[in-house]
Backbone as a chain_set.jsonl record, in Angstrom:
{"seq": "MPAHRKLVKHFHEPGDLHELTFSCYRRRPLLTNDPWRSYLSESLNYANERFNFHLVAFVFMPEHVHLLMLPLDVDAAIDRYLAAVKRPVSAAVKRDLQSAQSPLLSSLTIRERPGKDVFRFWQEGPGYDRNLRTATAILKSIDYIHENPVRRGLCSRSADWKWSSARWFDGPASEIEPGLPKLAMLPTDFGWRVST", "coords": {"N": [[247.388, 6.478, 15.282], [250.684, 7.379, 16.162], [252.139, 6.437, 19.318], [253.893, 8.259, 20.462], [253.188, 10.79, 19.683], [252.277, 14.073, 20.505], [249.338, 15.146, 22.068], [247.189, 17.808, 21.639], [244.476, 19.601, 22.57], [242.531, 21.818, 20.878], [240.515, 24.411, 21.846], [237.873, 26.793, 21.731], [236.527, 29.774, 22.94], [234.316, 32.379, 22.241], [235.837, 35.552, 22.023], [238.13, 34.83, 23.385], [241.677, 35.07, 23.286], [244.408, 33.463, 21.612], [247.43, 32.041, 22.476], [249.789, 30.846, 20.51], [252.263, 28.461, 19.87], [254.817, 27.076, 17.926], [257.274, 24.858, 16.555], [260.319, 24.592, 14.614], [261.45, 21.737, 12.719], [262.661, 19.302, 14.853], [263.51, 21.307, 16.499], [265.42, 22.767, 15.152], [267.487, 25.496, 14.08], [266.024, 26.908, 11.765], [264.706, 29.143, 10.898], [266.335, 31.402, 10.085], [266.995, 32.993, 7.995], [266.14, 35.807, 5.984], [264.458, 35.499, 3.621], [263.02, 33.083, 4.182], [261.738, 33.722, 6.575], [260.177, 35.739, 5.58], [258.46, 34.243, 3.943], [256.956, 33.066, 5.967], [255.7, 35.313, 7.076], [254.08, 36.114, 4.899], [252.473, 33.854, 4.663], [251.138, 33.892, 7.112], [249.624, 36.254, 6.797], [247.913, 35.461, 4.719], [246.569, 33.212, 5.895], [245.378, 34.461, 8.106], [243.538, 36.154, 6.903], [241.978, 34.311, 5.476], [240.897, 32.674, 7.524], [239.769, 34.484, 9.22], [241.174, 35.639, 11.431], [242.814, 37.764, 13.762], [246.063, 38.992, 14.047], [247.741, 39.717, 16.895], [250.142, 39.896, 18.332], [253.575, 38.863, 17.807], [256.516, 36.798, 17.452], [259.294, 35.746, 15.617], [261.482, 33.336, 16.201], [264.787, 31.8, 15.93], [264.315, 28.983, 15.925], [261.684, 28.562, 16.613], [258.245, 29.766, 16.842], [256.162, 32.302, 18.126], [252.829, 33.255, 18.456], [250.198, 35.56, 19.013], [246.889, 35.4, 18.828], [243.666, 36.507, 17.741], [240.808, 34.98, 17.15], [238.067, 35.745, 15.107], [235.699, 34.554, 14.438], [233.006, 32.562, 15.713], [233.238, 29.763, 15.6], [236.191, 28.857, 15.621], [238.657, 27.45, 13.675], [241.284, 26.245, 14.681], [243.227, 24.257, 14.311], [243.121, 23.843, 11.515], [243.775, 26.403, 10.733], [246.464, 26.604, 11.648], [247.653, 24.681, 9.994], [247.292, 25.966, 7.544], [248.999, 28.087, 7.861], [251.525, 26.858, 8.18], [252.0, 24.915, 6.08], [252.367, 26.245, 3.454], [254.792, 27.592, 3.9], [256.605, 25.53, 4.385], [256.485, 24.233, 1.883], [257.501, 26.244, 0.172], [260.096, 26.592, 1.173], [261.127, 24.049, 0.693], [261.126, 24.049, -2.125], [263.055, 26.061, -2.549], [265.331, 24.791, -1.484], [265.541, 22.588, -3.168], [266.03, 23.886, -5.629], [268.508, 25.035, -5.098], [269.967, 22.79, -4.752], [270.595, 21.95, -2.18], [272.266, 20.393, 0.582], [270.823, 20.393, 2.899], [268.248, 19.703, 2.29], [268.114, 16.862, 2.178], [268.589, 16.265, 4.866], [266.307, 17.159, 6.05], [264.401, 15.558, 5.083], [262.529, 12.823, 5.81], [262.052, 9.318, 6.42], [258.929, 8.323, 6.551], [257.426, 6.028, 6.487], [257.913, 2.757, 5.061], [258.631, 3.337, 1.702], [257.611, 5.913, 1.729], [258.715, 9.061, 1.845], [259.077, 12.119, 3.603], [259.158, 15.637, 3.618], [260.217, 17.73, 6.185], [259.82, 20.743, 7.573], [258.651, 21.911, 9.745], [258.153, 20.953, 13.164], [256.438, 18.003, 13.825], [253.008, 17.809, 14.755], [250.658, 19.654, 16.874], [251.784, 21.77, 18.273], [251.76, 24.307, 20.758], [249.024, 25.608, 22.519], [247.389, 28.124, 24.125], [244.642, 29.421, 25.781], [243.631, 32.741, 26.339], [242.029, 34.877, 28.55], [241.812, 37.139, 30.115], [242.661, 40.62, 30.496], [245.009, 41.019, 31.917], [246.385, 38.552, 31.622], [246.714, 38.574, 28.848], [248.325, 40.852, 28.405], [250.63, 40.033, 29.788], [251.355, 37.873, 28.195], [251.959, 39.179, 25.763], [254.214, 40.659, 26.572], [255.916, 38.51, 27.254], [256.207, 37.219, 24.752], [257.488, 39.255, 23.259], [259.865, 39.59, 24.664], [261.365, 37.336, 24.191], [263.629, 37.28, 22.243], [265.428, 38.931, 23.618], [265.868, 37.586, 26.056], [267.24, 35.41, 25.022], [269.57, 36.566, 24.21], [269.792, 37.649, 21.676], [269.34, 40.251, 21.038], [269.491, 43.513, 22.583], [267.326, 45.078, 23.284], [263.845, 44.537, 23.056], [262.538, 45.799, 20.925], [264.499, 45.991, 19.046], [264.656, 43.646, 17.639], [263.952, 42.594, 14.555], [262.055, 40.718, 13.562], [259.51, 40.672, 14.917], [256.669, 41.906, 16.757], [257.245, 43.85, 18.555], [258.352, 46.441, 18.097], [256.235, 47.708, 16.856], [254.454, 47.902, 18.973], [255.854, 49.681, 20.519], [255.777, 52.145, 19.217], [254.248, 54.317, 16.742], [251.973, 52.712, 14.441], [252.91, 52.938, 11.881], [255.562, 52.397, 11.937], [256.053, 49.732, 11.589], [257.89, 47.335, 9.857], [258.267, 46.784, 6.307], [257.335, 43.638, 4.908], [256.811, 42.279, 7.224], [254.278, 40.484, 9.062], [250.8, 41.539, 8.944], [249.387, 43.426, 11.548], [246.88, 43.65, 14.141], [244.985, 45.852, 16.139], [244.285, 45.498, 19.662], [240.99, 44.492, 20.693], [238.406, 47.028, 20.981], [236.928, 46.732, 23.268], [238.711, 45.74, 25.085], [239.285, 45.926, 27.842], [237.392, 44.45, 29.083], [237.551, 42.061, 30.647], [239.321, 42.338, 32.805], [241.493, 41.036, 35.167], [242.0, 40.961, 38.714]], "CA": [[248.281, 7.577, 15.594], [251.792, 6.884, 16.944], [252.015, 6.696, 20.745], [254.753, 9.364, 20.874], [252.663, 12.067, 19.211], [251.687, 14.892, 21.545], [247.955, 15.518, 21.795], [246.788, 19.117, 22.122], [243.096, 19.883, 22.186], [242.25, 23.224, 20.643], [239.129, 24.783, 22.095], [237.735, 28.236, 21.586], [235.358, 30.502, 23.415], [234.34, 33.705, 21.62], [236.508, 36.578, 22.818], [239.44, 34.356, 23.824], [242.851, 35.135, 22.434], [245.179, 32.225, 21.673], [248.893, 32.103, 22.368], [250.181, 29.658, 19.757], [253.708, 28.267, 19.728], [255.201, 25.88, 17.179], [258.724, 24.793, 16.374], [260.921, 23.976, 13.435], [261.736, 20.309, 12.875], [263.654, 18.979, 15.895], [263.951, 22.607, 17.044], [266.602, 23.237, 14.437], [267.384, 26.922, 13.76], [265.746, 27.005, 10.33], [264.172, 30.478, 10.591], [267.467, 32.312, 10.282], [267.235, 33.852, 6.834], [265.001, 36.682, 5.723], [263.446, 34.971, 2.695], [262.154, 32.083, 4.809], [260.883, 34.44, 7.517], [259.182, 36.439, 4.756], [257.436, 33.252, 3.584], [256.084, 32.903, 7.126], [254.868, 36.524, 7.154], [253.068, 36.032, 3.839], [251.555, 32.772, 4.995], [250.289, 34.385, 8.202], [248.643, 37.194, 6.241], [246.925, 34.685, 3.969], [245.758, 32.414, 6.824], [244.569, 35.368, 8.929], [242.408, 36.608, 6.087], [241.128, 33.166, 5.134], [240.2, 32.127, 8.689], [239.231, 35.593, 9.996], [241.944, 35.788, 12.656], [243.651, 38.952, 13.89], [247.358, 38.8, 14.682], [247.899, 40.774, 17.891], [251.575, 39.988, 18.637], [254.314, 37.712, 17.291], [257.971, 36.813, 17.337], [259.905, 34.616, 14.911], [262.786, 32.986, 16.755], [265.466, 30.927, 14.953], [263.804, 27.616, 15.866], [260.261, 28.474, 16.962], [257.408, 30.927, 16.566], [255.073, 32.607, 19.061], [251.782, 34.107, 17.903], [249.033, 35.848, 19.839], [245.844, 35.5, 17.818], [242.269, 36.697, 18.122], [239.857, 34.49, 16.138], [236.871, 36.589, 15.099], [234.513, 33.721, 14.25], [232.635, 31.743, 16.869], [233.817, 28.431, 15.412], [237.561, 29.045, 15.14], [239.294, 26.182, 13.299], [242.691, 26.536, 14.957], [244.076, 23.24, 13.685], [243.185, 24.149, 10.076], [244.516, 27.66, 10.625], [247.896, 26.306, 11.776], [248.077, 23.995, 8.766], [247.34, 26.969, 6.478], [250.2, 28.895, 8.105], [252.771, 26.09, 8.076], [252.211, 24.187, 4.81], [252.978, 27.03, 2.375], [256.188, 27.897, 4.249], [257.345, 24.289, 4.151], [256.566, 23.999, 0.431], [258.393, 27.249, -0.422], [261.471, 26.275, 1.596], [261.532, 22.846, -0.041], [261.459, 24.482, -3.498], [264.346, 26.76, -2.478], [266.402, 23.812, -1.254], [265.68, 21.803, -4.406], [266.669, 24.741, -6.636], [269.908, 25.239, -4.729], [270.563, 21.46, -4.54], [271.174, 22.057, -0.842], [272.287, 19.166, 1.381], [269.825, 20.502, 3.959], [267.04, 19.021, 1.827], [268.111, 15.45, 2.592], [268.517, 16.13, 6.328], [264.95, 17.477, 6.466], [263.513, 14.566, 4.477], [262.56, 11.632, 6.664], [261.27, 8.156, 6.002], [257.768, 8.213, 7.429], [257.164, 4.585, 6.484], [258.526, 2.227, 3.833], [258.112, 3.879, 0.46], [257.085, 7.285, 1.863], [259.599, 10.062, 2.423], [258.353, 13.358, 3.858], [259.965, 16.807, 3.96], [259.758, 18.325, 7.435], [260.362, 22.027, 8.022], [258.073, 22.129, 11.069], [258.005, 19.808, 14.051], [255.115, 17.407, 13.679], [252.112, 18.002, 15.891], [249.939, 20.919, 16.92], [252.463, 22.811, 19.03], [251.213, 24.701, 22.06], [247.897, 26.538, 22.381], [246.875, 28.537, 25.433], [243.581, 30.415, 25.695], [243.8, 33.873, 27.251], [240.71, 35.468, 28.734], [241.843, 38.391, 30.871], [243.612, 41.62, 30.023], [246.287, 40.773, 32.599], [247.048, 37.411, 30.961], [247.065, 38.98, 27.484], [249.483, 41.752, 28.486], [251.798, 39.213, 30.167], [251.72, 37.095, 27.011], [252.619, 40.094, 24.824], [255.57, 40.9, 27.1], [256.687, 37.269, 27.126], [256.51, 37.029, 23.334], [258.448, 40.261, 22.814], [261.149, 39.478, 25.373], [262.078, 36.117, 23.78], [264.968, 37.505, 21.679], [266.286, 39.532, 24.643], [266.265, 36.49, 26.961], [268.187, 34.555, 24.308], [270.774, 37.313, 23.889], [269.819, 37.991, 20.257], [269.306, 41.711, 20.971], [269.452, 44.061, 23.944], [265.972, 45.586, 23.5], [262.905, 43.762, 22.23], [262.21, 46.551, 19.702], [265.606, 45.857, 18.094], [264.51, 42.393, 16.891], [263.081, 42.918, 13.417], [261.009, 39.727, 13.303], [258.668, 40.725, 16.1], [255.745, 43.039, 16.793], [257.625, 44.729, 19.666], [258.537, 47.815, 17.627], [254.895, 48.223, 16.589], [253.879, 48.255, 20.269], [256.621, 50.803, 21.07], [255.544, 53.417, 18.541], [253.108, 54.312, 15.813], [251.854, 51.542, 13.567], [253.638, 53.149, 10.63], [256.941, 51.953, 12.102], [256.214, 48.31, 11.264], [258.703, 47.226, 8.648], [257.706, 45.996, 5.206], [257.701, 42.228, 4.958], [256.313, 41.659, 8.457], [252.831, 40.239, 8.945], [249.898, 42.619, 9.348], [248.942, 43.342, 12.938], [245.599, 44.261, 14.465], [244.882, 46.388, 17.495], [243.409, 44.757, 20.565], [239.608, 44.965, 20.545], [238.098, 48.238, 21.747], [236.397, 46.325, 24.571], [239.785, 44.938, 25.654], [239.279, 45.95, 29.301], [236.215, 43.742, 29.571], [237.716, 40.98, 31.626], [240.584, 42.561, 33.53], [241.494, 40.348, 36.463], [242.733, 41.682, 39.758]], "C": [[249.43, 7.032, 16.451], [251.667, 7.304, 18.41], [252.828, 7.919, 21.179], [254.198, 10.74, 20.499], [251.944, 12.8, 20.342], [250.272, 15.285, 21.144], [247.66, 16.877, 22.428], [245.37, 19.337, 21.634], [242.934, 21.384, 22.054], [240.784, 23.46, 20.976], [239.045, 26.3, 22.064], [236.43, 28.713, 22.176], [235.414, 31.879, 22.77], [234.933, 34.75, 22.563], [237.867, 36.153, 23.34], [240.5, 34.711, 22.806], [243.598, 33.827, 22.607], [246.657, 32.539, 21.53], [249.321, 30.78, 21.746], [251.695, 29.621, 19.634], [253.939, 27.002, 18.93], [256.661, 26.006, 16.79], [259.114, 24.237, 15.019], [261.265, 22.528, 13.755], [262.923, 20.093, 13.814], [264.293, 20.227, 16.498], [265.264, 23.074, 16.426], [266.425, 24.719, 14.094], [267.224, 27.14, 12.255], [265.208, 28.377, 9.931], [265.256, 31.525, 10.83], [267.763, 33.156, 9.055], [265.951, 34.599, 6.48], [264.009, 36.134, 4.702], [262.502, 33.962, 3.357], [261.248, 32.721, 5.844], [259.819, 35.238, 6.756], [258.087, 35.495, 4.279], [256.437, 33.097, 4.737], [255.173, 34.119, 7.281], [253.741, 36.475, 6.128], [252.014, 34.981, 4.161], [250.611, 33.173, 6.124], [249.225, 35.34, 7.669], [247.53, 36.458, 5.508], [245.992, 33.923, 4.93], [244.873, 33.305, 7.69], [243.345, 35.849, 8.169], [241.431, 35.457, 5.82], [240.287, 32.685, 6.32], [239.632, 33.209, 9.608], [239.859, 35.657, 11.396], [242.657, 37.138, 12.605], [244.938, 38.565, 14.601], [247.597, 39.992, 15.594], [249.373, 40.98, 18.231], [252.257, 38.74, 18.084], [255.805, 37.906, 17.52], [258.38, 35.566, 16.571], [261.287, 34.432, 15.52], [263.474, 32.047, 15.753], [264.85, 29.537, 14.827], [262.351, 27.465, 16.292], [259.58, 29.808, 16.736], [256.39, 31.059, 17.688], [254.113, 33.556, 18.37], [250.736, 34.359, 18.982], [247.924, 36.233, 18.876], [244.484, 35.758, 18.455], [241.392, 36.177, 16.993], [238.568, 35.31, 16.233], [235.589, 35.79, 14.913], [234.254, 32.879, 15.489], [233.275, 30.358, 16.789], [235.208, 28.56, 14.793], [238.208, 27.686, 14.897], [240.812, 26.335, 13.457], [243.619, 25.512, 14.32], [244.208, 23.496, 12.18], [243.938, 25.458, 9.822], [246.026, 27.396, 10.68], [248.424, 25.6, 10.531], [248.211, 25.006, 7.623], [248.526, 27.916, 6.645], [251.447, 28.1, 7.729], [253.028, 25.475, 6.697], [252.854, 25.032, 3.707], [254.447, 27.37, 2.637], [257.054, 26.684, 3.946], [257.536, 24.038, 2.657], [257.532, 24.975, -0.231], [259.848, 26.977, -0.068], [261.977, 25.05, 0.838], [261.914, 23.193, -1.478], [262.814, 25.187, -3.533], [265.499, 25.777, -2.36], [266.626, 22.949, -2.489], [266.401, 22.613, -5.475], [268.155, 24.918, -6.372], [270.674, 23.919, -4.612], [271.286, 21.416, -3.193], [271.174, 20.706, -0.125], [271.292, 19.201, 2.543], [268.533, 19.781, 3.577], [267.003, 17.576, 2.316], [268.025, 15.308, 4.111], [267.136, 16.495, 6.876], [263.917, 16.548, 5.823], [263.643, 13.281, 5.266], [261.718, 10.522, 6.058], [260.137, 7.995, 6.993], [257.349, 6.759, 7.586], [257.78, 4.05, 5.2], [257.835, 2.784, 2.586], [257.568, 5.292, 0.537], [258.077, 8.163, 2.607], [258.841, 11.382, 2.504], [259.346, 14.459, 4.216], [259.379, 17.445, 5.216], [260.51, 19.629, 7.704], [259.9, 22.299, 9.446], [258.052, 20.842, 11.869], [256.572, 19.3, 13.91], [254.288, 17.665, 14.938], [251.576, 19.424, 15.954], [250.657, 22.049, 17.652], [251.756, 23.07, 20.346], [250.135, 25.745, 21.831], [247.369, 26.844, 23.775], [245.838, 29.625, 25.221], [243.817, 31.495, 26.751], [242.483, 34.632, 27.317], [240.74, 36.827, 29.424], [242.886, 39.334, 30.281], [244.979, 41.401, 30.652], [247.059, 39.656, 31.92], [247.509, 37.798, 29.552], [248.293, 39.883, 27.498], [250.754, 41.0, 28.877], [252.279, 38.4, 28.971], [252.454, 37.968, 25.996], [254.045, 40.378, 25.285], [256.453, 39.677, 26.935], [257.135, 37.051, 25.684], [257.619, 37.987, 22.903], [259.817, 40.123, 23.465], [261.94, 38.229, 24.982], [263.47, 36.39, 23.225], [265.949, 38.114, 22.692], [266.787, 38.45, 25.595], [267.306, 35.588, 26.325], [269.486, 35.258, 23.958], [270.901, 37.674, 22.415], [269.775, 39.495, 20.028], [269.244, 42.224, 22.408], [268.089, 44.655, 24.301], [265.021, 44.851, 22.564], [262.586, 44.478, 20.913], [263.318, 46.475, 18.661], [265.515, 44.588, 17.249], [263.501, 42.628, 15.781], [261.874, 42.005, 13.337], [260.109, 39.559, 14.518], [257.728, 41.916, 15.976], [256.129, 44.055, 17.859], [257.751, 46.184, 19.237], [257.186, 48.481, 17.371], [254.218, 48.661, 17.887], [254.581, 49.466, 20.882], [256.26, 52.146, 20.453], [254.363, 53.339, 17.615], [253.146, 53.118, 14.866], [252.645, 51.707, 12.279], [255.085, 52.662, 10.725], [257.137, 50.458, 11.812], [256.916, 48.203, 9.915], [257.982, 46.444, 7.559], [258.187, 44.547, 5.32], [257.283, 41.517, 6.229], [254.809, 41.434, 8.319], [252.015, 41.419, 9.468], [249.408, 42.359, 10.77], [247.601, 44.04, 13.107], [245.658, 44.772, 15.899], [244.057, 45.427, 18.348], [242.0, 45.314, 20.432], [239.342, 46.193, 21.416], [237.526, 47.907, 23.122], [237.418, 45.469, 25.332], [239.735, 44.882, 27.179], [238.167, 45.151, 29.936], [236.445, 42.734, 30.65], [239.028, 41.139, 32.37], [240.487, 41.859, 34.884], [242.273, 41.179, 37.462], [243.656, 40.756, 40.504]], "O": [[249.17, 6.282, 17.391], [251.158, 8.383, 18.714], [252.481, 8.555, 22.173], [254.711, 11.755, 20.97], [251.112, 12.224, 21.043], [250.036, 15.707, 20.012], [247.864, 17.063, 23.628], [245.094, 19.27, 20.437], [243.171, 22.131, 23.004], [239.908, 22.78, 20.442], [240.022, 26.997, 22.337], [235.37, 28.133, 21.942], [236.479, 32.495, 22.757], [234.579, 34.821, 23.74], [238.682, 37.001, 23.703], [240.255, 34.658, 21.6], [243.448, 33.153, 23.626], [247.079, 33.213, 20.59], [249.226, 29.726, 22.375], [252.328, 30.631, 19.331], [253.335, 25.967, 19.212], [257.211, 27.104, 16.707], [258.354, 23.518, 14.37], [261.359, 22.144, 14.921], [264.017, 20.617, 13.606], [265.441, 20.213, 16.942], [266.1, 23.691, 17.086], [265.3, 25.151, 13.841], [268.174, 27.511, 11.566], [265.248, 28.739, 8.755], [265.109, 32.414, 11.669], [268.696, 33.959, 9.074], [264.841, 34.095, 6.653], [262.804, 36.291, 4.899], [261.297, 33.995, 3.105], [260.097, 32.309, 5.986], [258.694, 35.393, 7.233], [256.92, 35.881, 4.212], [255.229, 33.009, 4.515], [253.991, 33.966, 7.587], [252.587, 36.76, 6.448], [250.819, 35.195, 3.956], [249.428, 32.836, 6.101], [248.057, 35.245, 8.047], [246.353, 36.786, 5.655], [244.77, 33.985, 4.791], [243.733, 32.943, 7.979], [242.25, 35.938, 8.725], [240.216, 35.62, 5.929], [239.119, 32.332, 6.158], [239.074, 32.894, 10.659], [239.156, 35.72, 12.405], [243.055, 37.598, 11.535], [244.91, 37.894, 15.632], [247.651, 41.134, 15.138], [249.811, 42.117, 18.402], [251.626, 37.698, 17.91], [256.285, 39.016, 17.749], [257.885, 34.47, 16.834], [262.159, 35.287, 15.364], [262.828, 31.551, 14.83], [264.858, 28.961, 13.739], [261.835, 26.347, 16.329], [260.22, 30.828, 16.48], [255.824, 30.068, 18.148], [254.531, 34.546, 17.77], [250.427, 33.468, 19.773], [248.002, 37.255, 18.194], [244.194, 35.291, 19.556], [241.239, 36.853, 15.976], [238.048, 35.535, 17.327], [234.502, 36.293, 15.2], [235.18, 32.531, 16.221], [233.789, 29.843, 17.782], [235.376, 28.392, 13.585], [238.296, 26.865, 15.809], [241.529, 26.53, 12.475], [244.692, 25.872, 13.837], [245.303, 23.376, 11.631], [244.644, 25.598, 8.824], [246.777, 27.909, 9.851], [249.526, 25.896, 10.07], [249.141, 24.914, 6.822], [249.003, 28.486, 5.664], [252.326, 28.613, 7.036], [254.155, 25.514, 6.204], [253.807, 24.573, 3.077], [255.249, 27.429, 1.706], [258.109, 26.803, 3.324], [258.628, 23.672, 2.221], [258.304, 24.58, -1.105], [260.732, 27.115, -0.913], [263.124, 25.021, 0.394], [262.912, 22.689, -1.993], [263.623, 24.948, -4.43], [266.514, 25.907, -3.044], [267.764, 22.617, -2.821], [267.286, 22.093, -6.156], [268.962, 24.947, -7.301], [271.886, 23.921, -4.4], [272.409, 20.925, -3.076], [270.2, 19.958, -0.21], [270.955, 18.159, 3.105], [267.808, 19.302, 4.448], [265.975, 17.116, 2.814], [267.451, 14.337, 4.603], [266.821, 16.183, 8.025], [262.712, 16.73, 5.997], [264.731, 12.715, 5.378], [260.793, 10.769, 5.284], [260.348, 7.583, 8.134], [256.97, 6.317, 8.67], [258.139, 4.839, 4.326], [256.615, 2.705, 2.445], [257.108, 5.829, -0.47], [258.264, 8.038, 3.817], [258.07, 11.727, 1.609], [260.26, 14.248, 5.014], [258.172, 17.672, 5.293], [261.698, 19.612, 8.025], [260.648, 22.845, 10.258], [257.944, 19.756, 11.3], [255.621, 20.081, 13.88], [254.823, 17.729, 16.045], [251.989, 20.289, 15.182], [250.175, 23.182, 17.647], [251.22, 22.152, 20.968], [250.317, 26.666, 21.034], [246.957, 25.947, 24.51], [246.109, 30.632, 24.566], [244.157, 31.202, 27.897], [241.896, 34.984, 26.294], [239.778, 37.589, 29.322], [243.856, 38.906, 29.655], [246.0, 41.579, 29.989], [248.256, 39.792, 31.667], [248.585, 37.387, 29.12], [249.204, 39.702, 26.69], [251.832, 41.292, 28.361], [253.484, 38.258, 28.761], [253.462, 37.545, 25.429], [254.978, 40.343, 24.482], [257.608, 39.791, 26.524], [258.297, 36.738, 25.426], [258.581, 37.574, 22.255], [260.825, 40.504, 22.87], [263.085, 38.08, 25.407], [264.429, 35.78, 23.698], [267.15, 37.848, 22.635], [267.976, 38.393, 25.908], [268.169, 35.055, 27.022], [270.414, 34.622, 23.459], [272.0, 37.974, 21.947], [270.131, 39.97, 18.95], [268.977, 41.461, 23.336], [267.733, 44.73, 25.477], [265.36, 44.577, 21.413], [262.385, 43.821, 19.892], [263.106, 46.855, 17.509], [266.22, 44.464, 16.247], [262.318, 42.839, 16.049], [260.768, 42.474, 13.069], [259.964, 38.467, 15.068], [257.966, 42.825, 15.181], [255.408, 45.033, 18.055], [257.294, 47.076, 19.953], [257.013, 49.67, 17.635], [253.499, 49.66, 17.912], [253.983, 50.197, 21.672], [256.42, 53.182, 21.098], [253.564, 52.405, 17.688], [254.21, 52.592, 14.539], [253.012, 50.715, 11.649], [255.761, 52.528, 9.704], [258.27, 49.977, 11.793], [256.569, 48.898, 8.96], [257.184, 45.553, 7.848], [259.301, 44.279, 5.771], [257.382, 40.293, 6.318], [254.145, 42.122, 7.544], [252.472, 42.188, 10.313], [249.067, 41.236, 11.139], [247.234, 44.909, 12.316], [246.311, 44.178, 16.757], [243.248, 44.652, 17.839], [241.828, 46.486, 20.094], [239.974, 46.376, 22.457], [237.629, 48.716, 24.044], [237.05, 44.594, 26.116], [240.115, 43.864, 27.757], [237.998, 45.156, 31.155], [235.585, 42.566, 31.514], [239.766, 40.169, 32.545], [239.537, 42.057, 35.64], [243.107, 42.003, 37.087], [244.356, 41.188, 41.421]]}, "num_chains": 1, "name": "protein.A"}
């Protein structure tokens, strides 16, 4: 493994939520068009079903993604889950770029080693994973995730950013827009570990 690669150990305790963050290649603003963000929504729905994860909150920023996930299985395979989210998006974007003969294709294709070129939509590595155990930490994470677009000046209210779960938290679940990933309510025993 190259010395520059960041090592992140994923560990899971039943009941923990995970705040996952990962970035586009070299933090380039690649998540700026609706079709590519829709690929990510579809991929999340597929991976959540396949790995038995609930998506509690999310935001798609132009160059990175924040997810708050609740794995329902005792042995949560977070590294495999992330691969199942990212790979289909990368493959779909690559097909789009090839069809359009876009010059972006060559700038996202890197020489990994002699004779091997690799398309990179996502930054290599596992991203960031933080386990959340208390209601206080979970609520702070949800606020942090939703306020990302506001802090960046992309909107004035978090609920105005389409590619986020903020609107769903503001009103009835029926207000979630088509094309966004499916969300799950916090567990009914959510107050179990409220810290003071």
